[in-house]
ZABADREN-655163 format. One record per residue: residue number from 1; residue in three letters; x, y, z of N, C-alpha, C in turn. Coordinates in nm, 3 decimals, decimal comma, padded with zeros to 5 digits. Example, Ala and Ser with C-alpha at 12.3 -4.5 7.8 and 13.67 -1.06 7.14 Angstrom:
1_Ala_01,319_-00,569_00,780_01,230_-00,450_00,780_01,320_-00,330_00,780
2_Ser_01,285_-00,225_00,708_01,367_-00,106_00,714_01,290_00,003_00,787
# end
This chain:
1_Met_06,686_-03,826_03,399_06,727_-03,745_03,283_06,603_-03,694_03,212
2_Thr_06,595_-03,566_03,188_06,480_-03,507_03,121_06,491_-03,529_02,971
3_Ser_06,384_-03,492_02,898_06,386_-03,507_02,753_06,491_-03,420_02,689
4_Leu_06,514_-03,297_02,745_06,617_-03,208_02,692_06,754_-03,267_02,713
5_Asp_06,774_-03,328_02,829_06,901_-03,393_02,854_06,926_-03,506_02,756
6_Lys_06,821_-03,583_02,727_06,835_-03,694_02,633_06,869_-03,642_02,494
7_Gln_06,808_-03,530_02,453_06,837_-03,476_02,323_06,980_-03,426_02,317
8_Ala_07,027_-03,365_02,426_07,165_-03,318_02,430_07,263_-03,433_02,423
9_Ala_07,226_-03,544_02,487_07,314_-03,661_02,484_07,309_-03,732_02,351
10_Asp_07,200_-03,718_02,278_07,184_-03,786_02,150_07,131_-03,686_02,049
11_Pro_07,218_-03,600_01,993_07,172_-03,497_01,901_07,104_-03,555_01,779
12_Ala_07,146_-03,673_01,734_07,086_-03,730_01,614_06,941_-03,764_01,634
13_Gly_06,905_-03,789_01,758_06,766_-03,825_01,785_06,683_-03,710_01,835
14_Ala_06,739_-03,585_01,826_06,667_-03,471_01,881_06,538_-03,443_01,809
15_Gly_06,532_-03,479_01,680_06,411_-03,448_01,604_06,309_-03,559_01,605
16_Arg_06,348_-03,672_01,668_06,255_-03,784_01,671_06,163_-03,775_01,791
17_Ile_06,044_-03,823_01,776_05,946_-03,827_01,884_05,950_-03,965_01,948
18_Ala_05,963_-03,968_02,078_05,971_-04,096_02,148_05,842_-04,174_02,129
19_Pro_05,853_-04,303_02,100_05,731_-04,382_02,082_05,652_-04,389_02,211
20_Gln_05,521_-04,385_02,197_05,432_-04,390_02,312_05,339_-04,509_02,299
21_Val_05,304_-04,564_02,411_05,211_-04,676_02,413_05,069_-04,624_02,401
22_Ala_04,992_-04,683_02,310_04,853_-04,640_02,292_04,775_-04,663_02,421
23_Pro_04,682_-04,572_02,452_04,605_-04,589_02,577_04,535_-04,723_02,584
24_Gln_04,481_-04,772_02,470_04,411_-04,900_02,472_04,505_-05,014_02,506
25_Glu_04,628_-05,008_02,446_04,726_-05,112_02,476_04,770_-05,107_02,621
26_Ala_04,786_-04,985_02,673_04,825_-04,970_02,814_04,716_-05,024_02,906
27_Asp_04,589_-04,993_02,874_04,478_-05,044_02,955_04,472_-05,196_02,950
28_Glu_04,494_-05,253_02,830_04,488_-05,399_02,818_04,601_-05,464_02,895
29_Ala_04,721_-05,402_02,891_04,835_-05,457_02,966_04,809_-05,451_03,116
30_Ala_04,752_-05,338_03,162_04,722_-05,325_03,305_04,614_-05,425_03,346
31_Thr_04,514_-05,444_03,259_04,407_-05,538_03,288_04,460_-05,681_03,292
32_Lys_04,550_-05,713_03,200_04,608_-05,846_03,197_04,690_-05,872_03,322
33_Ala_04,766_-05,772_03,365_04,846_-05,787_03,487_04,757_-05,807_03,608
34_Ala_04,649_-05,728_03,616_04,555_-05,742_03,728_04,485_-05,877_03,724
35_Phe_04,455_-05,925_03,604_04,388_-06,054_03,586_04,473_-06,167_03,642
36_Phe_04,599_-06,173_03,602_04,686_-06,280_03,649_04,720_-06,264_03,798
37_Glu_04,728_-06,140_03,844_04,755_-06,117_03,986_04,638_-06,165_04,071
38_Ala_04,515_-06,158_04,016_04,397_-06,205_04,089_04,407_-06,354_04,120
39_Phe_04,481_-06,428_04,036_04,500_-06,571_04,059_04,632_-06,602_04,128
40_Gly_04,702_-06,497_04,173_04,824_-06,518_04,248_04,951_-06,494_04,171
41_Gly_04,946_-06,493_04,037_05,065_-06,470_03,958_05,165_-06,584_03,970
42_Val_05,284_-06,562_03,915_05,388_-06,665_03,918_05,430_-06,695_04,062
43_Arg_05,442_-06,590_04,142_05,484_-06,610_04,280_05,381_-06,692_04,357
44_Gly_05,254_-06,668_04,331_05,150_-06,744_04,397_05,157_-06,892_04,361
45_Met_05,188_-06,921_04,233_05,202_-07,061_04,193_05,318_-07,128_04,265
46_Val_05,428_-07,055_04,278_05,544_-07,111_04,349_05,509_-07,137_04,495
47_Glu_05,442_-07,040_04,559_05,406_-07,054_04,700_05,306_-07,167_04,722
48_Thr_05,225_-07,195_04,622_05,128_-07,304_04,634_05,192_-07,440_04,612
49_Thr_05,288_-07,446_04,523_05,347_-07,574_04,483_05,463_-07,618_04,571
50_Leu_05,546_-07,523_04,613_05,672_-07,557_04,680_05,654_-07,636_04,810
51_Pro_05,560_-07,598_04,901_05,548_-07,676_05,026_05,516_-07,823_05,001
52_Gly_05,425_-07,851_04,910_05,393_-07,990_04,879_05,510_-08,063_04,817
53_Leu_05,586_-07,992_04,733_05,703_-08,054_04,672_05,808_-08,086_04,777
54_Val_05,831_-07,994_04,871_05,928_-08,017_04,979_05,884_-08,135_05,065
55_Phe_05,754_-08,140_05,096_05,704_-08,249_05,181_05,726_-08,384_05,115
56_Ile_05,684_-08,398_04,989_05,690_-08,531_04,927_05,835_-08,568_04,894
57_Leu_05,920_-08,471_04,865_06,060_-08,501_04,840_06,127_-08,553_04,968
58_Ser_06,102_-08,484_05,080_06,158_-08,528_05,207_06,103_-08,665_05,247
59_Tyr_05,972_-08,684_05,229_05,912_-08,811_05,271_05,959_-08,926_05,183
60_Thr_05,982_-08,899_05,055_06,032_-09,003_04,965_06,172_-09,048_05,006
61_Leu_06,251_-08,954_05,057_06,389_-08,986_05,092_06,403_-09,061_05,224
62_Asp_06,325_-09,020_05,329_06,348_-09,081_05,460_06,222_-09,132_05,531
63_Arg_06,104_-09,112_05,472_05,979_-09,164_05,529_05,951_-09,112_05,669
64_Asp_05,994_-08,992_05,699_05,971_-08,932_05,831_05,862_-08,825_05,815
65_Ile_05,742_-08,855_05,866_05,630_-08,763_05,848_05,654_-08,631_05,921
66_Arg_05,705_-08,639_06,044_05,724_-08,517_06,123_05,828_-08,425_06,059
67_Leu_05,940_-08,482_06,016_06,043_-08,400_05,951_05,988_-08,337_05,822
68_Ser_05,918_-08,416_05,744_05,864_-08,366_05,618_05,763_-08,254_05,643
69_Ala_05,678_-08,274_05,746_05,579_-08,173_05,779_05,643_-08,044_05,826
70_Phe_05,746_-08,056_05,911_05,813_-07,936_05,962_05,888_-07,862_05,852
71_Leu_05,946_-07,936_05,758_06,013_-07,871_05,645_05,913_-07,794_05,560
72_Ala_05,796_-07,855_05,535_05,693_-07,787_05,457_05,642_-07,663_05,530
73_Leu_05,623_-07,675_05,660_05,581_-07,560_05,740_05,687_-07,450_05,738
74_Gly_05,814_-07,491_05,746_05,922_-07,393_05,748_05,930_-07,314_05,619
75_Ile_05,922_-07,382_05,506_05,932_-07,310_05,378_05,810_-07,222_05,357
76_Thr_05,694_-07,267_05,404_05,573_-07,185_05,393_05,585_-07,060_05,479
77_Gly_05,635_-07,078_05,601_05,653_-06,963_05,689_05,751_-06,863_05,633
78_Leu_05,861_-06,910_05,575_05,960_-06,819_05,517_05,900_-06,738_05,402
79_Met_05,821_-06,803_05,318_05,760_-06,731_05,206_05,658_-06,628_05,256
80_Phe_05,588_-06,663_05,361_05,490_-06,568_05,416_05,560_-06,449_05,479
81_Val_05,668_-06,473_05,552_05,744_-06,363_05,613_05,803_-06,274_05,504
82_Ala_05,849_-06,334_05,395_05,903_-06,254_05,284_05,797_-06,162_05,226
83_Arg_05,674_-06,212_05,219_05,563_-06,127_05,172_05,544_-06,009_05,267
84_Leu_05,547_-06,036_05,395_05,526_-05,930_05,493_05,637_-05,826_05,487
85_Ile_05,761_-05,872_05,474_05,874_-05,779_05,469_05,866_-05,691_05,345
86_Gln_05,828_-05,750_05,233_05,818_-05,675_05,108_05,686_-05,601_05,094
87_Arg_05,599_-05,617_05,196_05,468_-05,551_05,197_05,385_-05,584_05,072
88_Gly_05,395_-05,707_05,031_05,317_-05,753_04,918_05,182_-05,806_04,964
89_Pro_05,092_-05,836_04,869_04,962_-05,892_04,906_04,977_-06,028_04,972
90_Thr_04,908_-06,048_05,081_04,923_-06,172_05,160_04,802_-06,265_05,149
91_Lys_04,706_-06,229_05,064_04,584_-06,311_05,057_04,616_-06,454_05,017
92_His_04,689_-06,471_04,906_04,720_-06,606_04,858_04,820_-06,674_04,951
93_Ala_04,916_-06,596_05,001_05,016_-06,655_05,091_04,951_-06,705_05,219
94_Phe_04,857_-06,627_05,273_04,789_-06,669_05,397_04,708_-06,796_05,373
95_Gly_04,642_-06,803_05,258_04,567_-06,925_05,227_04,658_-07,045_05,218
96_Gly_04,780_-07,027_05,160_04,874_-07,137_05,153_04,923_-07,180_05,289
97_Val_04,952_-07,083_05,376_04,997_-07,115_05,512_04,889_-07,192_05,587
98_Phe_04,766_-07,146_05,575_04,654_-07,211_05,645_04,640_-07,356_05,599
99_Gly_04,646_-07,379_05,468_04,631_-07,514_05,417_04,744_-07,606_05,458
100_Val_04,868_-07,555_05,453_04,983_-07,637_05,490_04,980_-07,670_05,639
101_Val_04,942_-07,574_05,722_04,937_-07,599_05,866_04,836_-07,710_05,897
102_Ile_04,717_-07,699_05,840_04,614_-07,801_05,865_04,661_-07,938_05,815
103_Gly_04,718_-07,940_05,692_04,764_-08,067_05,637_04,875_-08,128_05,720
104_Ala_04,971_-08,047_05,765_05,083_-08,098_05,844_05,035_-08,154_05,978
105_Val_04,947_-08,078_06,043_04,895_-08,124_06,173_04,815_-08,252_06,157
106_Phe_04,734_-08,259_06,054_04,651_-08,377_06,030_04,738_-08,499_06,001
107_Ala_04,843_-08,480_05,920_04,931_-08,592_05,887_05,004_-08,642_06,010
108_Met_05,053_-08,551_06,095_05,126_-08,593_06,215_05,033_-08,658_06,317
109_Met_04,910_-08,608_06,329_04,816_-08,666_06,425_04,773_-08,806_06,385
110_Thr_04,753_-08,829_06,256_04,704_-08,959_06,210_04,816_-09,056_06,178
111_Gly_04,939_-09,002_06,160_05,050_-09,089_06,124_05,045_-09,138_05,981
112_Asp_04,966_-09,071_05,898_04,952_-09,110_05,757_04,992_-08,991_05,671
113_Ala_05,098_-09,005_05,594_05,149_-08,894_05,512_05,048_-08,850_05,407
114_Lys_04,960_-08,939_05,365_04,861_-08,901_05,264_04,768_-08,791_05,315
115_Asn_04,748_-08,786_05,446_04,657_-08,687_05,501_04,713_-08,545_05,495
116_Phe_04,841_-08,531_05,463_04,896_-08,396_05,441_04,824_-08,329_05,325
117_Tyr_04,780_-08,408_05,228_04,717_-08,354_05,108_04,565_-08,352_05,115
118_Leu_04,507_-08,416_05,215_04,362_-08,427_05,220_04,290_-08,292_05,230
119_Pro_04,332_-08,198_05,316_04,262_-08,068_05,320_04,261_-07,997_05,184
120_Gly_04,374_-07,999_05,115_04,379_-07,937_04,983_04,291_-08,008_04,883
121_Met_04,282_-08,139_04,894_04,196_-08,215_04,803_04,049_-08,184_04,828
122_Leu_04,012_-08,173_04,955_03,873_-08,138_04,987_03,840_-07,996_04,941
123_Tyr_03,936_-07,905_04,956_03,916_-07,767_04,909_03,898_-07,764_04,757
124_Thr_03,979_-07,841_04,685_03,968_-07,847_04,539_03,832_-07,901_04,498
125_Leu_03,788_-08,007_04,565_03,657_-08,066_04,534_03,545_-07,966_04,562
126_Gly_03,549_-07,901_04,678_03,444_-07,805_04,712_03,442_-07,687_04,618
127_Leu_03,562_-07,638_04,579_03,569_-07,524_04,488_03,516_-07,562_04,350
128_Gly_03,548_-07,684_04,305_03,496_-07,729_04,176_03,344_-07,736_04,175
129_Val_03,288_-07,787_04,283_03,141_-07,792_04,294_03,082_-07,651_04,296
130_Ala_03,148_-07,560_04,368_03,100_-07,422_04,376_03,098_-07,355_04,239
131_Tyr_03,203_-07,377_04,160_03,207_-07,320_04,025_03,089_-07,370_03,941
132_Val_03,064_-07,500_03,946_02,958_-07,558_03,864_02,821_-07,512_03,912
133_Val_02,797_-07,516_04,041_02,666_-07,481_04,096_02,633_-07,333_04,071
134_Thr_02,729_-07,246_04,098_02,703_-07,102_04,078_02,680_-07,070_03,931
135_Ser_02,749_-07,141_03,842_02,726_-07,120_03,699_02,586_-07,164_03,660
136_Ala_02,544_-07,280_03,712_02,410_-07,329_03,682_02,303_-07,236_03,737
137_Cys_02,332_-07,165_03,845_02,237_-07,072_03,905_02,241_-06,934_03,840
138_Gly_02,329_-06,912_03,745_02,337_-06,784_03,676_02,416_-06,678_03,749
139_Val_02,487_-06,717_03,855_02,574_-06,623_03,927_02,713_-06,685_03,934
140_Pro_02,785_-06,691_03,822_02,912_-06,763_03,817_03,014_-06,709_03,916
141_Leu_03,078_-06,799_03,985_03,175_-06,761_04,088_03,288_-06,677_04,029
142_Leu_03,329_-06,708_03,907_03,439_-06,634_03,847_03,404_-06,487_03,826
143_Gly_03,277_-06,460_03,794_03,234_-06,321_03,782_03,240_-06,247_03,913
144_Leu_03,208_-06,316_04,022_03,216_-06,254_04,155_03,361_-06,226_04,193
145_Ile_03,453_-06,311_04,147_03,594_-06,293_04,179_03,658_-06,184_04,094
146_Leu_03,629_-06,185_03,964_03,697_-06,095_03,872_03,625_-05,962_03,850
147_Gly_03,499_-05,953_03,890_03,426_-05,827_03,873_03,500_-05,708_03,932
148_Pro_03,543_-05,714_04,058_03,619_-05,602_04,115_03,753_-05,579_04,047
149_Val_03,814_-05,686_03,994_03,944_-05,671_03,927_03,931_-05,583_03,803
150_Phe_03,823_-05,605_03,727_03,799_-05,527_03,606_03,717_-05,401_03,632
151_Lys_03,693_-05,370_03,759_03,619_-05,250_03,800_03,476_-05,247_03,745
152_Glu_03,422_-05,367_03,722_03,284_-05,375_03,675_03,190_-05,423_03,785
153_Asn_03,247_-05,469_03,895_03,168_-05,522_04,007_03,066_-05,623_03,957
154_Leu_02,936_-05,600_03,979_02,833_-05,695_03,935_02,753_-05,644_03,816
155_Ser_02,806_-05,545_03,744_02,732_-05,489_03,631_02,710_-05,592_03,521
156_Trp_02,796_-05,696_03,515_02,780_-05,799_03,412_02,652_-05,878_03,429
157_Arg_02,594_-05,878_03,548_02,474_-05,959_03,571_02,353_-05,906_03,496
158_Thr_02,335_-05,774_03,491_02,214_-05,716_03,434_02,241_-05,627_03,312
159_Arg_02,362_-05,574_03,301_02,390_-05,476_03,196_02,480_-05,528_03,085
160_Asn_02,539_-05,643_03,104_02,635_-05,693_03,006_02,617_-05,844_02,988
161_Pro_02,510_-05,886_02,920_02,480_-06,029_02,909_02,588_-06,110_02,839
162_Gly_02,655_-06,050_02,740_02,762_-06,123_02,672_02,877_-06,156_02,765
163_Arg_02,906_-06,064_02,853_03,014_-06,087_02,950_02,970_-06,190_03,055
164_Lys_02,844_-06,186_03,091_02,794_-06,286_03,186_02,807_-06,426_03,127
165_Arg_02,775_-06,441_02,998_02,789_-06,572_02,934_02,934_-06,620_02,938
166_Ala_03,028_-06,527_02,917_03,170_-06,564_02,922_03,209_-06,610_03,062
167_Tyr_03,159_-06,541_03,165_03,189_-06,582_03,302_03,128_-06,719_03,332
168_Val_03,009_-06,745_03,281_02,945_-06,875_03,303_03,029_-06,986_03,238
169_Lys_03,070_-06,963_03,111_03,150_-07,065_03,043_03,283_-07,088_03,115
170_Ala_03,348_-06,978_03,152_03,478_-06,991_03,219_03,464_-07,060_03,354
171_Ser_03,357_-07,033_03,425_03,336_-07,098_03,554_03,313_-07,248_03,537
172_Tyr_03,242_-07,285_03,431_03,225_-07,428_03,402_03,360_-07,493_03,371
173_Val_03,447_-07,419_03,301_03,580_-07,470_03,271_03,658_-07,496_03,399
174_Trp_03,658_-07,396_03,489_03,727_-07,413_03,618_03,668_-07,530_03,696
175_Gly_03,536_-07,536_03,701_03,472_-07,646_03,774_03,507_-07,781_03,716
176_Gly_03,505_-07,791_03,582_03,538_-07,918_03,518_03,681_-07,962_03,545
177_Ile_03,775_-07,867_03,539_03,916_-07,900_03,562_03,937_-07,942_03,707
178_Leu_03,878_-07,869_03,802_03,897_-07,904_03,943_03,832_-08,037_03,977
179_Leu_03,714_-08,064_03,921_03,649_-08,192_03,948_03,725_-08,306_03,882
180_Ala_03,786_-08,280_03,767_03,867_-08,384_03,703_03,990_-08,416_03,789
181_Lys_04,051_-08,311_03,847_04,164_-08,335_03,938_04,120_-08,421_04,056
182_Ser_04,003_-08,390_04,110_03,952_-08,468_04,224_03,927_-08,613_04,184
183_Ala_03,875_-08,633_04,064_03,846_-08,769_04,018_03,974_-08,850_04,000
184_Ile_04,087_-08,782_03,978_04,214_-08,852_03,962_04,281_-08,876_04,098
185_Thr_04,276_-08,775_04,186_04,354_-08,785_04,310_04,286_-08,866_04,419
186_Phe_04,154_-08,861_04,430_04,088_-08,932_04,539_04,105_-09,084_04,532
187_Pro_04,097_-09,146_04,412_04,125_-09,291_04,408_04,266_-09,325_04,455
188_Ile_04,364_-09,239_04,423_04,501_-09,264_04,470_04,509_-09,247_04,621
189_Tyr_04,431_-09,153_04,674_04,429_-09,134_04,820_04,378_-09,260_04,891
190_Phe_04,273_-09,320_04,835_04,213_-09,436_04,901_04,290_-09,566_04,873
191_Trp_04,346_-09,580_04,753_04,405_-09,709_04,717_04,553_-09,702_04,681
192_Gly_04,613_-09,585_04,678_04,756_-09,573_04,648_04,835_-09,544_04,774
193_Asp_04,964_-09,515_04,755_05,045_-09,480_04,871_05,076_-09,331_04,870
194_Ala_05,142_-09,286_04,975_05,164_-09,142_04,995_05,254_-09,082_04,888
195_Thr_05,358_-09,156_04,849_05,448_-09,101_04,747_05,379_-09,085_04,613
196_Gln_05,297_-09,182_04,574_05,221_-09,170_04,450_05,129_-09,048_04,454
197_Leu_05,059_-09,032_04,566_04,967_-08,920_04,580_05,041_-08,787_04,578
198_Gly_05,154_-08,781_04,650_05,228_-08,656_04,659_05,281_-08,610_04,524
199_Trp_05,345_-08,700_04,451_05,399_-08,660_04,321_05,289_-08,632_04,221
200_Leu_05,176_-08,704_04,234_05,062_-08,675_04,146_05,007_-08,537_04,174
201_Arg_04,998_-08,499_04,301_04,949_-08,365_04,337_05,041_-08,256_04,283
202_Val_05,171_-08,281_04,288_05,266_-08,184_04,233_05,248_-08,172_04,082
203_Ala_05,232_-08,286_04,015_05,217_-08,285_03,869_05,087_-08,218_03,825
204_Leu_04,984_-08,232_03,908_04,853_-08,174_03,873_04,834_-08,035_03,934
205_Gly_04,942_-07,973_03,977_04,930_-07,840_04,037_04,925_-07,729_03,935
206_Val_05,036_-07,698_03,873_05,047_-07,580_03,786_04,983_-07,599_03,647
207_Pro_05,008_-07,710_03,574_04,956_-07,718_03,436_04,804_-07,701_03,423
208_Pro_04,721_-07,771_03,503_04,576_-07,747_03,489_04,536_-07,604_03,527
209_Phe_04,606_-07,547_03,624_04,579_-07,409_03,664_04,606_-07,313_03,548
210_Leu_04,720_-07,329_03,482_04,754_-07,243_03,369_04,654_-07,263_03,255
211_Leu_04,610_-07,385_03,234_04,511_-07,410_03,129_04,381_-07,337_03,158
212_Ala_04,335_-07,344_03,282_04,210_-07,277_03,319_04,224_-07,125_03,306
213_Val_04,338_-07,070_03,349_04,360_-06,926_03,338_04,363_-06,884_03,192
214_Tyr_04,429_-06,962_03,107_04,439_-06,927_02,964_04,301_-06,930_02,898
215_Ile_04,224_-07,034_02,923_04,090_-07,043_02,862_04,003_-06,928_02,912
216_Thr_04,014_-06,894_03,038_03,937_-06,782_03,092_03,973_-06,653_03,022
217_Trp_04,102_-06,628_03,004_04,147_-06,506_02,936_04,095_-06,500_02,793
218_Val_04,100_-06,613_02,721_04,052_-06,617_02,582_03,901_-06,586_02,577
219_Leu_03,825_-06,647_02,667_03,681_-06,624_02,669_03,648_-06,478_02,700
220_Leu_03,719_-06,418_02,794_03,690_-06,280_02,832_03,735_-06,181_02,725
221_Met_03,841_-06,215_02,652_03,885_-06,126_02,545_03,786_-06,126_02,427
222_Lys_03,715_-06,236_02,410_03,613_-06,243_02,305_03,480_-06,185_02,349
223_Ala_03,462_-06,165_02,478_03,337_-06,112_02,533_03,335_-05,960_02,521
224_Pro_03,217_-05,898_02,537_03,212_-05,751_02,539_03,299_-05,697_02,651
225_Pro_03,354_-05,577_02,633_03,442_-05,520_02,737_03,364_-05,493_02,865
226_Pro_03,433_-05,492_02,978_03,364_-05,466_03,106_03,314_-05,323_03,114
227_Ile_03,207_-05,304_03,187_03,153_-05,170_03,214_03,219_-05,119_03,341
228_Asn_03,296_-05,015_03,327_03,370_-04,961_03,441_03,275_-04,878_03,527
229_Val_03,215_-04,944_03,624_03,117_-04,874_03,709_03,185_-04,775_03,802
230_Ile_03,312_-04,798_03,832_03,386_-04,704_03,916_03,400_-04,571_03,843
231_Ala_03,438_-04,578_03,714_03,451_-04,456_03,634_03,316_-04,387_03,618
232_Glu_03,211_-04,466_03,605_03,077_-04,407_03,592_03,039_-04,330_03,719
233_Met_03,065_-04,389_03,833_03,032_-04,321_03,958_03,114_-04,193_03,975
234_Glu_03,241_-04,200_03,937_03,325_-04,080_03,947_03,276_-03,972_03,853
235_Ala_03,232_-04,011_03,732_03,180_-03,914_03,636_03,051_-03,850_03,687
236_Glu_02,964_-03,932_03,748_02,840_-03,878_03,804_02,868_-03,779_03,916
237_Glu_02,963_-03,812_04,002_02,998_-03,721_04,112_03,056_-03,591_04,058
238_Ala_03,139_-03,600_03,953_03,196_-03,478_03,893_03,087_-03,393_03,830
239_Ala_02,990_-03,458_03,763_02,881_-03,383_03,702_02,795_-03,314_03,808
240_Glu_02,771_-03,383_03,919_02,692_-03,322_04,027_02,765_-03,202_04,087
241_Arg_02,897_-03,213_04,102_02,974_-03,100_04,155_02,970_-02,981_04,060
242_Gln_02,983_-03,008_03,931_02,979_-02,900_03,833_02,842_-02,834_03,832
243_Ala_02,736_-02,913_03,841_02,600_-02,857_03,844_02,581_-02,770_03,968
244_Ala_02,632_-02,817_04,081_02,620_-02,738_04,204_02,699_-02,609_04,194
245_Glu_02,815_-02,613_04,132_02,895_-02,491_04,116_02,827_-02,392_04,023
246_Arg_02,767_-02,443_03,914_02,696_-02,353_03,823_02,576_-02,290_03,892
247_Glu_02,504_-02,370_03,970_02,387_-02,317_04,041_02,430_-02,211_04,141
248_Ala_02,541_-02,233_04,209_02,589_-02,135_04,305_02,633_-02,006_04,236
249_Ala_02,691_-02,020_04,115_02,736_-01,902_04,042_02,619_-01,819_03,991
250_Leu_02,508_-01,885_03,957_02,391_-01,813_03,906_02,303_-01,757_04,016
251_Arg_02,321_-01,802_04,139_02,239_-01,755_04,248_02,276_-01,609_04,280
252_Pro_02,176_-01,515_04,290_02,206_-01,374_04,317_02,267_-01,358_04,456
253_Ser_02,368_-01,272_04,463_02,434_-01,249_04,592_02,345_-01,165_04,681
254_Ala_02,347_-01,192_04,810_02,262_-01,119_04,905_02,320_-00,981_04,931
255_Val_02,231_-00,877_04,942_02,273_-00,740_04,972_02,244_-00,710_05,118
256_Pro_02,344_-00,674_05,195_02,320_-00,647_05,339_02,217_-00,536_05,359
257_Arg_02,137_-00,550_05,466_02,034_-00,451_05,497_02,099_-00,317_05,532
258_Gly_02,033_-00,208_05,497_02,081_-00,073_05,530_02,177_-00,020_05,427
259_Glu_02,211_-00,099_05,326_02,302_-00,050_05,224_02,230_-00,048_05,091
260_Ser_02,251_00,053_05,016_02,186_00,068_04,887_02,275_00,008_04,780
261_Ala_02,211_-00,030_04,672_02,286_-00,088_04,564_02,376_00,015_04,497
262_Gly_02,335_00,146_04,506_02,414_00,249_04,440_02,507_00,317_04,534
# end
């Protein structure tokens, strides 16, 4: 329905101007959506949590490692196929499939249900160390991840020191949370049983993740805005084209030989 159609359908509102979203608010909403999508969004959290929940629920009920592993693999495969059918991003889904496959195979080979969670625990520990080390080195991992999301790439390293500080702080937050999770789960892995470890992993899945994402968003909102290097490059290319067009317009046209100007 066009605007004229709407006015015809609602004569009382014909003189009113439809409210519009301010460009800054629209940019912030788009940036926020891209920010959360970079971490997988709500669907990514479900895809990360559900296989482990299915595994530990099945194992708690019947203590069958193979059945529990196959159920976790099945639900993971279904979610991955759904991504493919809907042509959605598969980066997070593929990572989930890879982790579940390794964990399921490892648990069935060793006959220990706790080993279903070991690959994910090692990944969490390694990622936590990576966050801390890269922050200490002045190249925070979070900046490398989110730079392309905000179209700033690596400009924060040399041109935006306030934003670099925010990335360093946020990366320390992520590292601290992940290392704290490891400090809680590894003792249960060594001295607890599989059901304790499984339910603990489920409980420590989404809440710490949401906390880290929230703190990161708060830190970045207080930091200087990102430098859109993509827009800068496009502006430079447009300026070069305009300069070339002006130069071509000012260049005298050639006169064919044998013909007089008059």
